Jmol script that loads the backbone (N, CA, C; Angstrom):
load data "model"
ATOM      1  N   UNK A   1       0.837  -1.182   0.000  1.00  0.00           N
ATOM      2  CA  UNK A   1       0.000   0.000   0.000  1.00  0.00           C
ATOM      3  C   UNK A   1       0.884   1.249   0.000  1.00  0.00           C
ATOM      4  N   UNK A   2       0.546   2.199  -0.844  1.00  0.00           N
ATOM      5  CA  UNK A   2       1.336   3.422  -0.952  1.00  0.00           C
ATOM      6  C   UNK A   2       1.051   4.358   0.219  1.00  0.00           C
ATOM      7  N   UNK A   3       2.107   4.986   0.724  1.00  0.00           N
ATOM      8  CA  UNK A   3       1.970   5.948   1.807  1.00  0.00           C
ATOM      9  C   UNK A   3       1.693   7.335   1.232  1.00  0.00           C
ATOM     10  N   UNK A   4       0.733   8.037   1.784  1.00  0.00           N
ATOM     11  CA  UNK A   4       0.382   9.382   1.338  1.00  0.00           C
ATOM     12  C   UNK A   4       0.559  10.376   2.475  1.00  0.00           C
ATOM     13  N   UNK A   5       0.823  11.607   2.105  1.00  0.00           N
ATOM     14  CA  UNK A   5       0.844  12.703   3.050  1.00  0.00           C
ATOM     15  C   UNK A   5      -0.504  13.399   2.936  1.00  0.00           C
ATOM     16  N   UNK A   6      -1.285  13.382   4.016  1.00  0.00           N
ATOM     17  CA  UNK A   6      -2.627  13.963   4.021  1.00  0.00           C
ATOM     18  C   UNK A   6      -2.541  15.408   4.497  1.00  0.00           C
ATOM     19  N   UNK A   7      -3.172  16.316   3.735  1.00  0.00           N
ATOM     20  CA  UNK A   7      -3.106  17.734   4.048  1.00  0.00           C
ATOM     21  C   UNK A   7      -4.484  18.384   3.992  1.00  0.00           C
ATOM     22  N   UNK A   8      -4.693  19.365   4.846  1.00  0.00           N
ATOM     23  CA  UNK A   8      -5.879  20.211   4.726  1.00  0.00           C
ATOM     24  C   UNK A   8      -5.580  21.252   3.640  1.00  0.00           C
ATOM     25  N   UNK A   9      -6.587  22.008   3.246  1.00  0.00           N
ATOM     26  CA  UNK A   9      -6.377  23.060   2.244  1.00  0.00           C
ATOM     27  C   UNK A   9      -5.381  24.094   2.758  1.00  0.00           C
ATOM     28  N   UNK A  10      -5.453  24.413   4.046  1.00  0.00           N
ATOM     29  CA  UNK A  10      -4.524  25.379   4.624  1.00  0.00           C
ATOM     30  C   UNK A  10      -3.092  24.855   4.570  1.00  0.00           C
ATOM     31  N   UNK A  11      -2.897  23.596   4.915  1.00  0.00           N
ATOM     32  CA  UNK A  11      -1.560  23.011   4.872  1.00  0.00           C
ATOM     33  C   UNK A  11      -1.047  22.930   3.434  1.00  0.00           C
ATOM     34  N   UNK A  12      -1.939  22.599   2.500  1.00  0.00           N
ATOM     35  CA  UNK A  12      -1.542  22.540   1.094  1.00  0.00           C
ATOM     36  C   UNK A  12      -1.150  23.923   0.591  1.00  0.00           C
ATOM     37  N   UNK A  13      -1.848  24.953   1.055  1.00  0.00           N
ATOM     38  CA  UNK A  13      -1.535  26.321   0.619  1.00  0.00           C
ATOM     39  C   UNK A  13      -0.149  26.763   1.086  1.00  0.00           C
ATOM     40  N   UNK A  14       0.388  26.132   2.102  1.00  0.00           N
ATOM     41  CA  UNK A  14       1.745  26.434   2.558  1.00  0.00           C
ATOM     42  C   UNK A  14       2.800  25.802   1.649  1.00  0.00           C
ATOM     43  N   UNK A  15       2.392  24.820   0.857  1.00  0.00           N
ATOM     44  CA  UNK A  15       3.330  24.127  -0.036  1.00  0.00           C
ATOM     45  C   UNK A  15       3.257  24.611  -1.474  1.00  0.00           C
ATOM     46  N   UNK A  16       2.104  25.119  -1.889  1.00  0.00           N
ATOM     47  CA  UNK A  16       1.945  25.612  -3.252  1.00  0.00           C
ATOM     48  C   UNK A  16       1.495  27.076  -3.187  1.00  0.00           C
ATOM     49  N   UNK A  17       1.727  27.851  -4.239  1.00  0.00           N
ATOM     50  CA  UNK A  17       1.440  29.291  -4.175  1.00  0.00           C
ATOM     51  C   UNK A  17      -0.024  29.665  -4.419  1.00  0.00           C
ATOM     52  N   UNK A  18      -0.931  29.023  -3.718  1.00  0.00           N
ATOM     53  CA  UNK A  18      -2.357  29.336  -3.809  1.00  0.00           C
ATOM     54  C   UNK A  18      -2.932  29.368  -2.397  1.00  0.00           C
ATOM     55  N   UNK A  19      -3.898  30.250  -2.175  1.00  0.00           N
ATOM     56  CA  UNK A  19      -4.519  30.316  -0.856  1.00  0.00           C
ATOM     57  C   UNK A  19      -5.503  29.158  -0.689  1.00  0.00           C
ATOM     58  N   UNK A  20      -5.834  28.853   0.549  1.00  0.00           N
ATOM     59  CA  UNK A  20      -6.712  27.721   0.857  1.00  0.00           C
ATOM     60  C   UNK A  20      -8.076  27.870   0.201  1.00  0.00           C
ATOM     61  N   UNK A  21      -8.602  29.079   0.182  1.00  0.00           N
ATOM     62  CA  UNK A  21      -9.914  29.311  -0.431  1.00  0.00           C
ATOM     63  C   UNK A  21      -9.889  28.997  -1.924  1.00  0.00           C
ATOM     64  N   UNK A  22      -8.844  29.428  -2.634  1.00  0.00           N
ATOM     65  CA  UNK A  22      -8.710  29.143  -4.061  1.00  0.00           C
ATOM     66  C   UNK A  22      -8.577  27.637  -4.302  1.00  0.00           C
ATOM     67  N   UNK A  23      -7.840  26.968  -3.455  1.00  0.00           N
ATOM     68  CA  UNK A  23      -7.684  25.509  -3.571  1.00  0.00           C
ATOM     69  C   UNK A  23      -9.047  24.840  -3.459  1.00  0.00           C
ATOM     70  N   UNK A  24      -9.832  25.210  -2.451  1.00  0.00           N
ATOM     71  CA  UNK A  24     -11.134  24.578  -2.229  1.00  0.00           C
ATOM     72  C   UNK A  24     -12.176  24.945  -3.285  1.00  0.00           C
ATOM     73  N   UNK A  25     -12.155  26.182  -3.755  1.00  0.00           N
ATOM     74  CA  UNK A  25     -13.219  26.637  -4.651  1.00  0.00           C
ATOM     75  C   UNK A  25     -12.899  26.480  -6.133  1.00  0.00           C
ATOM     76  N   UNK A  26     -11.628  26.501  -6.499  1.00  0.00           N
ATOM     77  CA  UNK A  26     -11.284  26.458  -7.917  1.00  0.00           C
ATOM     78  C   UNK A  26     -10.511  25.196  -8.285  1.00  0.00           C
ATOM     79  N   UNK A  27      -9.356  24.982  -7.661  1.00  0.00           N
ATOM     80  CA  UNK A  27      -8.527  23.841  -8.037  1.00  0.00           C
ATOM     81  C   UNK A  27      -9.225  22.516  -7.798  1.00  0.00           C
ATOM     82  N   UNK A  28      -9.948  22.394  -6.700  1.00  0.00           N
ATOM     83  CA  UNK A  28     -10.619  21.129  -6.392  1.00  0.00           C
ATOM     84  C   UNK A  28     -11.624  20.768  -7.476  1.00  0.00           C
ATOM     85  N   UNK A  29     -12.293  21.757  -8.049  1.00  0.00           N
ATOM     86  CA  UNK A  29     -13.303  21.476  -9.066  1.00  0.00           C
ATOM     87  C   UNK A  29     -12.745  21.386 -10.480  1.00  0.00           C
ATOM     88  N   UNK A  30     -11.618  22.028 -10.743  1.00  0.00           N
ATOM     89  CA  UNK A  30     -11.085  22.087 -12.110  1.00  0.00           C
ATOM     90  C   UNK A  30      -9.889  21.179 -12.361  1.00  0.00           C
ATOM     91  N   UNK A  31      -8.979  21.101 -11.418  1.00  0.00           N
ATOM     92  CA  UNK A  31      -7.720  20.387 -11.635  1.00  0.00           C
ATOM     93  C   UNK A  31      -7.621  19.060 -10.887  1.00  0.00           C
ATOM     94  N   UNK A  32      -8.122  19.038  -9.687  1.00  0.00           N
ATOM     95  CA  UNK A  32      -7.972  17.857  -8.850  1.00  0.00           C
ATOM     96  C   UNK A  32      -9.132  16.893  -9.065  1.00  0.00           C
ATOM     97  N   UNK A  33      -8.833  15.613  -9.011  1.00  0.00           N
ATOM     98  CA  UNK A  33      -9.821  14.563  -9.209  1.00  0.00           C
ATOM     99  C   UNK A  33     -10.054  13.862  -7.878  1.00  0.00           C
ATOM    100  N   UNK A  34     -11.324  13.735  -7.506  1.00  0.00           N
ATOM    101  CA  UNK A  34     -11.649  13.048  -6.256  1.00  0.00           C
ATOM    102  C   UNK A  34     -11.222  11.595  -6.365  1.00  0.00           C
ATOM    103  N   UNK A  35     -10.580  11.096  -5.337  1.00  0.00           N
ATOM    104  CA  UNK A  35     -10.069   9.735  -5.332  1.00  0.00           C
ATOM    105  C   UNK A  35      -8.639   9.638  -5.817  1.00  0.00           C
ATOM    106  N   UNK A  36      -8.163  10.689  -6.485  1.00  0.00           N
ATOM    107  CA  UNK A  36      -6.778  10.721  -6.954  1.00  0.00           C
ATOM    108  C   UNK A  36      -6.000  11.792  -6.193  1.00  0.00           C
ATOM    109  N   UNK A  37      -6.497  13.021  -6.232  1.00  0.00           N
ATOM    110  CA  UNK A  37      -5.811  14.149  -5.600  1.00  0.00           C
ATOM    111  C   UNK A  37      -6.403  14.515  -4.244  1.00  0.00           C
ATOM    112  N   UNK A  38      -7.618  14.121  -3.999  1.00  0.00           N
ATOM    113  CA  UNK A  38      -8.229  14.370  -2.691  1.00  0.00           C
ATOM    114  C   UNK A  38      -9.267  13.304  -2.387  1.00  0.00           C
ATOM    115  N   UNK A  39      -9.558  13.144  -1.101  1.00  0.00           N
ATOM    116  CA  UNK A  39     -10.554  12.176  -0.653  1.00  0.00           C
ATOM    117  C   UNK A  39     -11.470  12.827   0.372  1.00  0.00           C
ATOM    118  N   UNK A  40     -12.583  12.178   0.603  1.00  0.00           N
ATOM    119  CA  UNK A  40     -13.513  12.577   1.659  1.00  0.00           C
ATOM    120  C   UNK A  40     -13.589  11.384   2.625  1.00  0.00           C
ATOM    121  N   UNK A  41     -12.731  11.381   3.660  1.00  0.00           N
ATOM    122  CA  UNK A  41     -12.697  10.225   4.554  1.00  0.00           C
ATOM    123  C   UNK A  41     -14.019  10.001   5.282  1.00  0.00           C
ATOM    124  N   UNK A  42     -14.335   8.758   5.467  1.00  0.00           N
ATOM    125  CA  UNK A  42     -15.519   8.334   6.214  1.00  0.00           C
ATOM    126  C   UNK A  42     -16.808   8.883   5.599  1.00  0.00           C
ATOM    127  N   UNK A  43     -16.804   9.087   4.259  1.00  0.00           N
ATOM    128  CA  UNK A  43     -17.968   9.599   3.526  1.00  0.00           C
ATOM    129  C   UNK A  43     -18.473  10.922   4.088  1.00  0.00           C
ATOM    130  N   UNK A  44     -17.560  11.736   4.569  1.00  0.00           N
ATOM    131  CA  UNK A  44     -17.930  13.011   5.179  1.00  0.00           C
ATOM    132  C   UNK A  44     -17.849  14.172   4.219  1.00  0.00           C
ATOM    133  N   UNK A  45     -18.060  15.349   4.744  1.00  0.00           N
ATOM    134  CA  UNK A  45     -18.000  16.570   3.951  1.00  0.00           C
ATOM    135  C   UNK A  45     -16.584  17.112   3.858  1.00  0.00           C
ATOM    136  N   UNK A  46     -15.768  16.799   4.849  1.00  0.00           N
ATOM    137  CA  UNK A  46     -14.406  17.324   4.909  1.00  0.00           C
ATOM    138  C   UNK A  46     -13.545  16.732   3.797  1.00  0.00           C
ATOM    139  N   UNK A  47     -12.707  17.564   3.196  1.00  0.00           N
ATOM    140  CA  UNK A  47     -11.828  17.141   2.113  1.00  0.00           C
ATOM    141  C   UNK A  47     -10.404  17.073   2.637  1.00  0.00           C
ATOM    142  N   UNK A  48      -9.702  16.001   2.288  1.00  0.00           N
ATOM    143  CA  UNK A  48      -8.299  15.826   2.635  1.00  0.00           C
ATOM    144  C   UNK A  48      -7.527  15.657   1.328  1.00  0.00           C
ATOM    145  N   UNK A  49      -6.501  16.481   1.142  1.00  0.00           N
ATOM    146  CA  UNK A  49      -5.706  16.461  -0.080  1.00  0.00           C
ATOM    147  C   UNK A  49      -4.532  15.500   0.067  1.00  0.00           C
ATOM    148  N   UNK A  50      -4.176  14.846  -1.026  1.00  0.00           N
ATOM    149  CA  UNK A  50      -3.070  13.892  -1.060  1.00  0.00           C
ATOM    150  C   UNK A  50      -1.879  14.569  -1.739  1.00  0.00           C
ATOM    151  N   UNK A  51      -0.817  14.805  -0.994  1.00  0.00           N
ATOM    152  CA  UNK A  51       0.302  15.592  -1.493  1.00  0.00           C
ATOM    153  C   UNK A  51       1.016  14.941  -2.673  1.00  0.00           C
ATOM    154  N   UNK A  52       1.328  13.675  -2.626  1.00  0.00           N
ATOM    155  CA  UNK A  52       2.137  13.032  -3.665  1.00  0.00           C
ATOM    156  C   UNK A  52       1.485  13.114  -5.057  1.00  0.00           C
ATOM    157  N   UNK A  53       0.199  12.787  -5.214  1.00  0.00           N
ATOM    158  CA  UNK A  53      -0.412  12.937  -6.547  1.00  0.00           C
ATOM    159  C   UNK A  53      -0.499  14.402  -7.008  1.00  0.00           C
ATOM    160  N   UNK A  54      -0.688  15.329  -6.077  1.00  0.00           N
ATOM    161  CA  UNK A  54      -0.742  16.748  -6.443  1.00  0.00           C
ATOM    162  C   UNK A  54       0.630  17.209  -6.906  1.00  0.00           C
ATOM    163  N   UNK A  55       1.674  16.796  -6.198  1.00  0.00           N
ATOM    164  CA  UNK A  55       3.034  17.156  -6.605  1.00  0.00           C
ATOM    165  C   UNK A  55       3.346  16.568  -7.981  1.00  0.00           C
ATOM    166  N   UNK A  56       2.941  15.339  -8.225  1.00  0.00           N
ATOM    167  CA  UNK A  56       3.155  14.702  -9.519  1.00  0.00           C
ATOM    168  C   UNK A  56       2.425  15.456 -10.625  1.00  0.00           C
ATOM    169  N   UNK A  57       1.199  15.892 -10.349  1.00  0.00           N
ATOM    170  CA  UNK A  57       0.428  16.677 -11.315  1.00  0.00           C
ATOM    171  C   UNK A  57       1.137  17.989 -11.631  1.00  0.00           C
ATOM    172  N   UNK A  58       1.656  18.655 -10.609  1.00  0.00           N
ATOM    173  CA  UNK A  58       2.327  19.938 -10.802  1.00  0.00           C
ATOM    174  C   UNK A  58       3.642  19.791 -11.572  1.00  0.00           C
ATOM    175  N   UNK A  59       4.375  18.716 -11.337  1.00  0.00           N
ATOM    176  CA  UNK A  59       5.686  18.532 -11.949  1.00  0.00           C
ATOM    177  C   UNK A  59       5.645  17.781 -13.267  1.00  0.00           C
ATOM    178  N   UNK A  60       4.481  17.204 -13.594  1.00  0.00           N
ATOM    179  CA  UNK A  60       4.350  16.407 -14.804  1.00  0.00           C
ATOM    180  C   UNK A  60       4.478  17.239 -16.067  1.00  0.00           C
ATOM    181  N   UNK A  61       4.660  16.571 -17.191  1.00  0.00           N
ATOM    182  CA  UNK A  61       4.793  17.292 -18.459  1.00  0.00           C
ATOM    183  C   UNK A  61       3.496  18.010 -18.818  1.00  0.00           C
ATOM    184  N   UNK A  62       3.624  19.146 -19.443  1.00  0.00           N
ATOM    185  CA  UNK A  62       2.438  19.914 -19.839  1.00  0.00           C
ATOM    186  C   UNK A  62       1.809  19.314 -21.086  1.00  0.00           C
ATOM    187  N   UNK A  63       0.583  19.690 -21.353  1.00  0.00           N
ATOM    188  CA  UNK A  63      -0.124  19.215 -22.541  1.00  0.00           C
ATOM    189  C   UNK A  63       0.603  19.657 -23.806  1.00  0.00           C
ATOM    190  N   UNK A  64       1.138  20.868 -23.820  1.00  0.00           N
ATOM    191  CA  UNK A  64       1.842  21.363 -24.995  1.00  0.00           C
ATOM    192  C   UNK A  64       3.075  20.515 -25.272  1.00  0.00           C
ATOM    193  N   UNK A  65       3.801  20.155 -24.230  1.00  0.00           N
ATOM    194  CA  UNK A  65       5.006  19.350 -24.404  1.00  0.00           C
ATOM    195  C   UNK A  65       4.666  17.967 -24.933  1.00  0.00           C
ATOM    196  N   UNK A  66       3.522  17.428 -24.565  1.00  0.00           N
ATOM    197  CA  UNK A  66       3.129  16.103 -25.026  1.00  0.00           C
ATOM    198  C   UNK A  66       2.652  16.132 -26.472  1.00  0.00           C
ATOM    199  N   UNK A  67       1.972  17.181 -26.863  1.00  0.00           N
ATOM    200  CA  UNK A  67       1.336  17.220 -28.173  1.00  0.00           C
ATOM    201  C   UNK A  67       2.113  18.001 -29.209  1.00  0.00           C
ATOM    202  N   UNK A  68       3.040  18.827 -28.829  1.00  0.00           N
ATOM    203  CA  UNK A  68       3.703  19.711 -29.766  1.00  0.00           C
ATOM    204  C   UNK A  68       2.912  21.005 -29.884  1.00  0.00           C
ATOM    205  N   UNK A  69       3.352  21.881 -30.760  1.00  0.00           N
ATOM    206  CA  UNK A  69       2.684  23.162 -30.954  1.00  0.00           C
ATOM    207  C   UNK A  69       1.781  23.058 -32.176  1.00  0.00           C
ATOM    208  N   UNK A  70       0.470  23.291 -32.033  1.00  0.00           N
ATOM    209  CA  UNK A  70      -0.423  23.191 -33.195  1.00  0.00           C
ATOM    210  C   UNK A  70      -0.140  24.306 -34.197  1.00  0.00           C
ATOM    211  N   UNK A  71      -0.143  23.959 -35.468  1.00  0.00           N
ATOM    212  CA  UNK A  71       0.121  24.913 -36.532  1.00  0.00           C
ATOM    213  C   UNK A  71      -1.189  25.292 -37.225  1.00  0.00           C
ATOM    214  N   UNK A  72      -1.235  26.478 -37.815  1.00  0.00           N
ATOM    215  CA  UNK A  72      -2.432  26.961 -38.493  1.00  0.00           C
ATOM    216  C   UNK A  72      -2.816  26.044 -39.639  1.00  0.00           C
ATOM    217  N   UNK A  73      -1.832  25.522 -40.350  1.00  0.00           N
ATOM    218  CA  UNK A  73      -2.093  24.678 -41.513  1.00  0.00           C
ATOM    219  C   UNK A  73      -2.447  23.236 -41.139  1.00  0.00           C
ATOM    220  N   UNK A  74      -2.564  22.966 -39.854  1.00  0.00           N
ATOM    221  CA  UNK A  74      -2.804  21.601 -39.381  1.00  0.00           C
ATOM    222  C   UNK A  74      -1.496  21.019 -38.897  1.00  0.00           C
ATOM    223  N   UNK A  75      -1.500  19.836 -38.385  1.00  0.00           N
ATOM    224  CA  UNK A  75      -0.267  19.207 -37.923  1.00  0.00           C
ATOM    225  C   UNK A  75       0.311  19.892 -36.687  1.00  0.00           C
ATOM    226  N   UNK A  76       1.410  19.367 -36.213  1.00  0.00           N
ATOM    227  CA  UNK A  76       2.058  19.883 -35.022  1.00  0.00           C
ATOM    228  C   UNK A  76       3.527  20.137 -35.304  1.00  0.00           C
ATOM    229  N   UNK A  77       4.059  21.136 -34.645  1.00  0.00           N
ATOM    230  CA  UNK A  77       5.486  21.400 -34.670  1.00  0.00           C
ATOM    231  C   UNK A  77       6.070  20.754 -33.433  1.00  0.00           C
ATOM    232  N   UNK A  78       6.862  19.672 -33.584  1.00  0.00           N
ATOM    233  CA  UNK A  78       7.400  18.999 -32.381  1.00  0.00           C
ATOM    234  C   UNK A  78       8.396  19.891 -31.674  1.00  0.00           C
ATOM    235  N   UNK A  79       8.512  19.660 -30.367  1.00  0.00           N
ATOM    236  CA  UNK A  79       9.485  20.413 -29.566  1.00  0.00           C
ATOM    237  C   UNK A  79      10.877  20.065 -30.011  1.00  0.00           C
ATOM    238  N   UNK A  80      11.730  21.037 -30.082  1.00  0.00           N
ATOM    239  CA  UNK A  80      13.131  20.812 -30.454  1.00  0.00           C
ATOM    240  C   UNK A  80      13.923  20.525 -29.201  1.00  0.00           C
ATOM    241  N   UNK A  81      14.780  19.523 -29.261  1.00  0.00           N
ATOM    242  CA  UNK A  81      15.573  19.149 -28.085  1.00  0.00           C
ATOM    243  C   UNK A  81      16.802  19.991 -27.965  1.00  0.00           C
TER     244      UNK A  81
END
end "model"
wireframe off; spacefill off
backbone 0.3
color backbone group
């Protein structure tokens, strides 16, 4: 079983540059996935964030890097190494 670091929104806001309110109202609904980035223990209302998956999401490759740069004429311009 994988070990996770459980954080409240306030504790998470100390690790990433967003306030707790923004985390709860915006990131939780747009970026974070329930069961992956946060859980509701004991089927409650309280949300607990999982640090390791959130850190992986933040450090992971961007969509642009995965797909290349879309060109007007169609196709993609791959990233140059």
